[in-house]
C-alpha positions in Angstrom: 0.0 0.0 0.0 1.4 3.4 -1.0 1.6 5.8 1.9 3.8 8.6 0.6 5.7 9.2 -2.6 8.6 7.1 -1.4 7.1 5.0 1.4 4.8 2.0 1.3 3.6 -0.6 3.7 3.5 -4.3 3.0 0.6 -5.4 5.2 1.4 -9.1 5.0 4.9 -8.6 6.5 3.9 -5.4 8.4 7.0 -3.7 7.1 7.7 -0.2 5.7 9.3 -0.4 2.3 11.0 2.0 -0.1 8.9 2.6 -3.2 11.9 3.4 -5.3 13.8 0.1 -4.8 11.1 -2.1 -3.1 13.4 -3.0 -0.2 12.0 -3.4 3.3 13.0 -0.8 5.9 11.5 -1.5 9.4 8.4 -2.7 11.1 5.3 -0.7 10.0 4.4 -0.5 13.7 7.6 1.6 14.3 8.7 5.0 13.1 9.8 4.5 9.5 12.6 7.0 10.1 14.4 4.5 12.3 14.9 2.3 9.2 16.5 5.1 7.2 19.9 6.7 7.0 20.1 10.1 8.6 22.2 13.1 7.5 22.2 16.0 10.0 22.8 18.8 7.5 23.9 22.3 8.4 20.8 24.4 7.6 23.1 27.2 6.3 24.0 25.0 3.3 20.4 25.1 2.2 19.6 28.6 3.4 22.8 30.7 3.0 23.0 34.1 4.7 21.2 36.8 2.8 23.4 39.6 4.3 27.1 39.7 5.2 27.8 37.5 8.2 30.9 39.4 9.0 28.9 42.6 9.5 25.7 41.3 11.0 24.9 38.8 13.7 21.5 37.8 12.2 21.7 37.0 8.5 18.3 35.5 7.8 20.0 32.1 7.7 19.0 29.4 10.3 21.3 29.2 13.2 22.5 25.6 13.7 22.5 26.1 17.4 18.7 26.4 17.2 17.7 24.6 14.0 18.5 21.1 12.9 17.9 19.9 9.3 17.6 16.2 9.1 17.6 14.3 5.8 16.4 10.7 5.7 17.6 8.4 3.0 16.8 4.8 2.0 19.8 2.7 3.0 19.4 0.5 -0.1 19.1 2.9 -3.0 19.9 6.3 -1.5 16.5 8.0 -2.3 15.8 10.9 -0.1 12.5 9.9 1.6 12.0 12.8 4.0 13.4 16.0 5.4 12.7 17.5 8.8 13.5 20.7 10.5 13.7 20.3 14.3 15.5 21.3 17.4 19.1 20.2 17.6 19.3 17.0 19.8 15.6 16.3 19.5 14.7 12.8 18.3 13.1 12.6 14.9 9.4 13.3 14.8 7.1 10.3 14.6 5.0 11.9 11.9 3.2 8.9 10.4 1.6 6.4 12.9 -1.0 4.2 11.3 -3.4 1.7 12.7 -2.1 -1.3 10.8 -5.0 -3.6 11.8 -7.7 -1.0 10.6 -5.6 -0.4 7.5 -5.6 -4.1 6.7 -9.4 -4.3 7.1 -9.9 -1.2 4.9 -7.7 -2.8 2.2 -9.7 -6.0 2.4 -12.9 -4.0 2.0 -11.5 -2.7 -1.3 -11.6 -6.2 -2.6 -7.9 -7.1 -2.5 -7.5 -10.9 -2.5 -4.8 -10.6 0.1 -2.9 -7.8 1.9 0.3 -7.9 -0.2 1.7 -4.7 -1.6 1.1 -5.9 -5.2 -2.6 -6.7 -4.6 -3.8 -3.6 -2.8 -4.9 -0.6 -4.8 -3.1 2.6 -4.3 -6.4 4.5 -4.0 -9.9 3.5 -2.9 -12.2 2.2 -5.6 -13.6 4.8 -8.0 -17.1 4.6 -6.4 -15.4 6.0 -3.2 -14.0 9.0 -4.9 -16.0 12.3 -4.5 -16.0 12.9 -8.3 -18.2 9.7 -8.6 -20.8 10.8 -6.1 -24.0 12.0 -7.7 -24.4 15.7 -7.4 -20.7 16.3 -6.9 -19.5 18.7 -9.5 -15.7 19.4 -9.7 -14.2 21.2 -12.7 -10.7 22.7 -13.2 -10.1 25.8 -15.2 -7.4 25.5 -17.8 
């Protein structure tokens, strides 16, 4: 089951997997970030000073004493899966915590013959999409 652009969950094995290389990362009941490589990047590399740091104390660039930039990579293929701004020394945020048992039941209700990542649709069936609800009118302007 696809969860984000680069993360999926194999409900049979209850494992997070990388959608770029299909390798398992860590238990789906755990924080997926624990299964990834972490690079603690200096935020000034991404957000360089806007004014001369020799003349001014505050340069509109994040101070690494107060801002940490963590990059999370798949240990198998090197795909960047997530980035996180946090407080230096703070553990990574547990930003996705799913009820695996309920998710499995939902996937089964979609008609999947089993809970494998290949058999579960990436989206609910068309009849569950708002555009297929009678009276729902949604048009984009070009």
